[in-house]
Every structure is written in C-alpha cells, then in structure tokens.
N, C-alpha and C positions, 0 to 999 in steps of 0.2 A: 625451326622454321623462321625465316627472316620476317620481322614485323614491318608493316608499311611505314614509311617515313612520315613524321609528323611535320616535317619542314614544309612551309607554305610556299608554293610556286605560283606566282601571279600569272593569270591567264584570263582572257576575256570570258565574262561570265555567260551563262546559257542564253539562248534566244528567248524571246517573249518573256521578258522580265517585267513584273509590275511591282513597284514599291508602294506599299500600303501604309496604313496608320500603325502606330505602336510598335514600330521597329520590325514589322512583318514584311517579307518579300515573297512574292509568288512567281514561280517560273514554270515553263514547260519546255521539255527537251524535244528535239526533232523526232525521237522515237516514241513520243506520246507520254513519257514519264512526267507526272506532275510533281512539283516541288513546292513546299511552303516552309519557310525559315523565319525564325524570330531571334533577334539578338537579346540576350539576357546576361548582364555583366555583374550580378550580385555575387556569384561565386564561380570559381574556375571549373565548371562542370558543363557538359553538353549531353543532350539525350537525342537519339535517333530512333524514329519509329517508322517501320515500312509497312504499309497498308496494302493488302490486296483485295480487290473488290469481288470477293467470293466468300460466301459462307453457307449456312444451311439453306438459306433462301434459294441457292442455286442447285439444290439437290432434287432428286425424285425418287420414287419408289425403287428399291434395288440397290441404290447407292447412298442411302441415308447414313450420315456420319462420315462421309468421305473427306469433307473439308477438314474436320478435326484430325482425321487420320493423317492427312498430307501435312498438317502442322507438325505432328509428331515426327514424320519422316524428314522434315527439314533440319532437324537437330542430329540426324544420323550420318552427316558428313556429305561433302560435296568434292569437286575436283581439287580444290586447293586447301581447304580446311577439313580435317577429319572430325569425327564426332568428339574425339578426346581434345582436339584443338579448341573447339568452340568455347567450352566453359573455362578451359585452363587459361587460355589467352585473355579472356575478358576478366577473369578473377585476378590473374597475375598483374593486370594493368589497372587494378583498383575499381573495376566496374561490376555491373549487374546486368543480367539479361533475362528475357523471357518472352513468351508468346501466348496468344489466346485466340480462340475461334468464337465468332458470334453469328448471330442471324444473318448479318448483311456483309461481314468482312472477316478476314484473318489478319492479325497484326503481330509484328516482331519488333521488339525494342531492346536497346542497349543504353545505359547511362554510364558514362565514363568521365575521367578528368578530360577537360577540354582539348588538351594536346594529345590525346590518345583516340580521338573520335575517328581518325582515318582507319583504324583497326575495324570499327563497326561498319564503316562504309565498304571496306574490302570484302569482309565476310558475308555481308548482305547481298552484295553484287554477285559474289561467287555462287551463293545458294539460290539466287533468283533464277538461274538458268542451268546450273550444274549439279543439282542434287542427285544423289546416286540411286536411292531406292533399291538397295541390295535385297535380294530375295530372303536372305536369313533375317535381316532387320525387319522386313515386312511381316514375317511370321511372328517374330517376338513382339512387335507392336500390336498385332492382332490380339495376342493374349493379353497384353497390358490394357488395351482399351476394353476388351470384354470384361476383364476384372474390374475396370473402372466403372463400367456400366452396372455390373453386379453390385458394387459398392453403393452406387446411386439408388439402385432398386431397394436397398435397405432404409432409405430415407422416405418418410411419409410425404415430405414436401415435394421431392422429385416425382414420386408415383402419382400424387394428385395433379401436379403441374402437367406431367405428360398426358394424362387423361383429359384434362380441360383443354389443352391445346389441340388435341386430336378431335375433340368434340366441337370446338369453336371454329375450326378451319376445315371446310370440306373440299376446297379447291386449292388454296395457296399453300406453298411448301413451309410456311410458318407453322403448319400444323404438327410437325415432328420435332422432337428435341435435337439439340445440336449433336449430342453424342451418337444419335442414330439408333435404329432398332438392332437387336442382337442377330436376327436373322440375316440382315444385310451385312453386318460386320463379319459374319462367318462366310459370306459368299463373295465379298469384294476381293479382287485379285491384284497382284502386283501391276499388271497391265492397266487395269482400271485406274489405279492410284496414279500411275505415271502419265497416262492420257489426260487425266484430270489436272495434274500439275502442269503439263505442257499447254493446256488450253487456257488456264487462268493465271499462271505465274509468268508474267511478262511485264516489261516496263510500261506498255500501254494500258495495262490494267492495274496500275499501282500508283500509290501516292507516297512520297517521302515527306515526313514532317520532321523538323530538326529545330531544336531550341537550345540556347545556351551561350556561353562565353566565346564567341568567335566573331570575326568580321564577315558579314553576310556575303560579300562578294567573293572572299576567299573560299567560303564553304561551298557556294554554288559552283565555283570552278572545279573544286575537288569532286563534287557529285557529277558534274558533266564528264570529267575525265574517267571516272570509274564506271558510271552507268550509261554514258552517252553512246558507247560502242555496242551495247546490247541490242539485239534485234527485236523488233515488236513481233507479237503473235497475231494470227488472224483474229478478227474482232470476236469476242466471246459472245455466245448466244444470250439474248436478253431474257429476262424473267417477264413473261407476259400474263401470268396467272393473276386474275383479279377475284377476290373473295366476293361472292354475292351478299347482299344485305341479309342479315339474320332476321327472320320473321317469327320468332317465338322462342321462349325460354328453353334452355337445354340444361340437363342435369346429369351428373356422374357421380357415382358412389364407389369409393375404393375402400376395401376392407383389408387390414393387415395387422401385423404385430404391433404391440406397444400398449401404453397406458393413456394416451392422450389422443383426443379427437381434434380435427382440424377442419376449418371452413374456408372456402375461397369463392369469391364472386369475380368473374372475368368479363369485362365489357369490351366489345369491339371499340377501338379508339383510333383516331387519325394518325397519319404519318407525321414525322417531325417537321415537315415543311408546311403543314396545314395551318390555315389562319386560326383555327381553334385550339392549336397544341398548347400555347402558352397559358390560355385560360384553364386548361386541364391541369397544367403544372401548379397553378395557383390554387385550384380546387383541391388537389392532392395535398398541398401543404395545409390547407384549412382542415381537411379531413384527418390526415395522418401525421402531419408535422413535416417540417422542411427536411429535404434530403439533398438538394443541390445537384451538382454534376458529380455523382458519387460512384463511378466506376472505380476510381482509385481513392477518393476521399471518403470521409465518414459522414454519418447523418447526425442531426441534432436530436435531443430527447424529444419524444412526441407526447409527453405526459399532459400537455395543455391542449392538444388536438381534440377535435370533436369526437372522433371515434374512440380515442383513449379514454375520454371522460364517460362516454356513453357505454362502453363495453368493459374496459379495464377497471376503472374506478368503481363501477357499479357490480363488479364481481362476476361478470359473464365470461371474460376472456383473460388469460394470462398476458397476452400481448396482442397488438393489432399493428398492421402496417400496409402500405400501398406500393404499387409499382407501376410506374409509367415510363416506358422505355422508348427512347427516340430511335425510330427505325425508318427505313426507305419507304416501305409500303405500310398501310394500316395494320396495326398490331392490337394489343390488348392493354387495358388498364385493369390491374388486379388488386382486390382487397383481400387481405388474409387475416385470419384470427386463430389463435390457439385457444381452444375451448377450455374453460376452467373446469377442474374436477367437480363433479356434482351437477353440472348444467348439461342441457341437451343442445346438440348442434342446432336443431330447428329453433330453439329459443334465441341463440345467438344470431342466427340469421334474421329472425323476425326483428330483433332489436336493431340490427345493422340497417335493414331496410327502413325502419322508422327514422333513423338518423338521416339517411339519404333522402327520404321524403320530406323531412323538415328543412333541409337545405333547399330543395326544389320548391317547397311551398313558401318559405319565410325568407329565404336568401341569406346573405352574409352582410355584416356591417362593414362599413369603410374602415373602422378601426381594426377589425378582425382581419380583414384582408391585408392591411397595411403591416400588421404584425406578422402575418405569414410570409409576405413578400420580404420583409426585413430579415427574418430568419433564413429564408432561402438565399438571400444575397450573402449572408454571412457564410453559409455552407458552400456556396459557389466559390467565394474568395478562398476558403480553406482547401477546397478540393482542386483548385487550379493554381496554387502558389509555386509549385516546384517546376524545375525545367521538364522533368518527365511528364508531369500532368499537362503543362503547356503544349508539348510536342503531341501528346495524346489527343487533346481536345481540338487542336488545329487540324491534325490528320483526320480524326473522327468526323469532324464537321465537313471536311472536304470530300469525304466519301458519301455521306448521307445527303449532303446538299452542297454547300461551299463554306469557306472559312468564316463568312459573316454570320452563319448560324451560331457560332460560338462567341464571336466578338460582339454581337448585338443581343446576346441572350438577355442580359439584365435589363437593357433598355426596352426590350419588348415586354419583359415581365412587368415592368413599372407601368406599362400602358394598360394593363388589364384592370377592368372596372368590376365592382360588385355585380353589375348587371351582366357582364360577360360570364361570370362564374355561375350564376343562376341559370343562364341560357345553356351553357354546355352540360350542366348537371341534368337539365330536363331533356336535353338532346340525346346524351350518351348513356346516363346511368338509369336505364329503363329495363323492365322486365322482358321485353321482346329482344333485347340486345345483350342478354347476360347468359353466360354459362356458369351454373352453380355447381361446385364441387364439395363433397363430403369425404373426409378420411375418417373411417370409423374403426377405431382400435378393437381388436379381437376381445370379445366379452362385453363390449359396450354397445352393440348394435341395437339391443333391445331397449336402450335408453336414448336412442337417437330421435325418437319421436316420428320416425318415418318407417 
C-alpha cells in the first residue's frame, strides 16, 4: 500500500480559525469538524487524537456497551486500510496507537514522528466514514467483549462499582458500566452497531486535537484536505436525562470470592463546568492526596493525606483513594478503602465518616490547602508534559466544555479558598447524598458488623 506523502503542500487554512494563547489554534471546518492544534517543538514528534462525542452516556437499556463495541470494530478495517494495515503501518513508521471509550466520548490516538503524521490523518479519515463491520468480525468481537466482561466480574472493584452506579443513578445513563450488561452484549446485532456508528461517527460530531512539531497552518491545511470533504451526519439525538436529587442514603452489599473486604462511598458531584468543581478537586487533594489530570499521568503518594493518616496509618485500611471524574453531566465523587485484615467494614466506614465530619466541622488550614494545591500542580505538570497528553487534554476539554477548561485549570485551582473547601464538603459529602457499598469476601460476612 502506498503511504501518504509527508510533503507539505501550502494551501489556505480552514475557515473560522482562531489563534489563541500558548501556540494553540482552534478551527472549524464547514462540515462541522472542530480542530484544536498546538505547536510543540521540543522533539520531532506529533500526536493526533480524534474524539467522538459519544460514550456510555448516549446508550439506553438494550444497547448498553455498544459504544465500546463500536470502538473495537473501528480496528477491524475500513475501505482503504485493512485491520492488518492499521497496526503494521503505525509500527513500521515508529508510532503507537490506541483507543478508549468513556462515559462521554470515544477517542482514538496515534503518536508518530512528526513527518509521518499524514499517515494518522489518512487512516482516521478513512475509518470515520468507511469502517466495514464485517459480520464475522462482529461475532468474534462479541465473544472478545463478553470474555472481557467476565474478567471484570472477577474483580471486586468492578463488581462493587457496577452496583454502586446502578443504585446511585435511577434515571441518567451514567448508571451502567461502560462495558455494558452481558444480556445486551448477547443481543446487539450487526445492524445495531452499524446504525450507531452512522449516527455518531461523523465530522460534525467529532473533535480533532493535534499537538507536536509542525507548522500549525500547514497541519490545518492537511486536515482540511483530508477531512473537509467528508459529509456531516444528521444531528445526533441529545441526552436529556436529568438525575433527580437523591433524598436519602442508599446501600449495596456485594458478596464474592476473595480474602479482602472493600468499602466505597459515592457522593453525587457536579459536572466539570460547575462552579463548585475546582473546590472539590482541592478537597479531594486534602482528603486523598493529589492526582492531577491523571488519565495518562500518575498520582503522587497520598501518605500525608487526611484519610491515609486516619485509615492507613491507624491500621484500619491497607490503602485509601478518591476519584473525582470530570464529566459533561453530574457524576460521582467516590472514596474507596481496602479493609485491613482483622477489621470490620463498618469500623472503617465509621472512621471515614468521622474524618469527613471533622473537615466539615473544623475546616482546613490555609497551609494545608496550599500544600494540597502545590502537589496537584506538580501532578498536572507531570501528566501533561508530552505531546500525547497535550493532545489528549485539549481534545478532552473541547468535548466536555471547551479548551479553556484545560488551559485555565491551575489558575482556577489557585483561586480556591479554605472556605470554599468547607462549603463543598458540607454541600456534597452528606448522608442523604451518598451510596455506600460493601464488598464482603466469602467467609467474612459474619465479621462485617452488618
């Protein structure tokens, strides 16, 4: 197969270009495709990330897991590039590629030497509209995904999370796991998959984020030449479901194999664009330690965090962590603990609530908050330093809000005050707003205290 030429041909850049700060340019093609590009010349590398505004949030009963399944099918070949071509050509040209499905989106990315990025543009444009969905491949991937789900079901963390989400959400589609329910995965047809693909995979439902060693006008010209001729699809149906406020504590108990019990508390939390979101980021850093923008980056040690001192150092838990996920609609802030052998889950829960009540009652000091923010800033720097991470976060932000959600993240975090932290703790970390989950290992139920 002939590889696309890496030679740059000058051409007028796309319409509606906005040049922003920090080398970022934003554009929109006439077919609705949004593009955000950032020049980074530290290394001769470029990263392309194509985002589709579709994830498990767009699913309903009967087709749960279909977004993730479509992601699998996108690697099974299109009109120009076969399944074998995709990985072979990327690898031969010194690159890496992958994809992932999330609550609000599905994303595909390639990182390559900068002079080979035309290959990524070509193959992504091909599968945006020309994916094959061969019947035999659909059947194979059904088995692959069902086996994947079976593997997850062997994980206490997955089983507990699935039950908590289902209990926490009565209306909104955030209530099911991304992989979907086995009964739906067994029933979804090739036509279901292809119809879903045609509905959501189109330039007017996508964002291209690209970062690396290129001239931004040249790269925008290439994108327009390759993607500008693709036809938009009819407007995808909006997600109008709104979860009603929770008015009382909910509890789930999961029993299964293993030697270790687990505890999770999931509180309804606001969407990423809400005014309280950054104060919750700061609160999470105080309670559990800094994690930064950590889809790709790592987190810092949380040994000095409040919950680590109260639960781990005191011998109640082997580890403790928090999870605040930026989402389009309100989701969950989750606190998890691995129960120490010899301790009861109810004891760990009581101690955790005691620490939350202390924050709500006594607040946090300016020095404690400054330390948490400083650690978060370091983690953000670590998790956004590569071209791949820059492309990821620019595209991610454009999907859930706009690019400024990412570029102003630290600035907004620095504006959080101790009073803000106390306010959101009292607002969201309440017993009427929580779903409590216990995972009780077989043979330990009698020691749970419940």
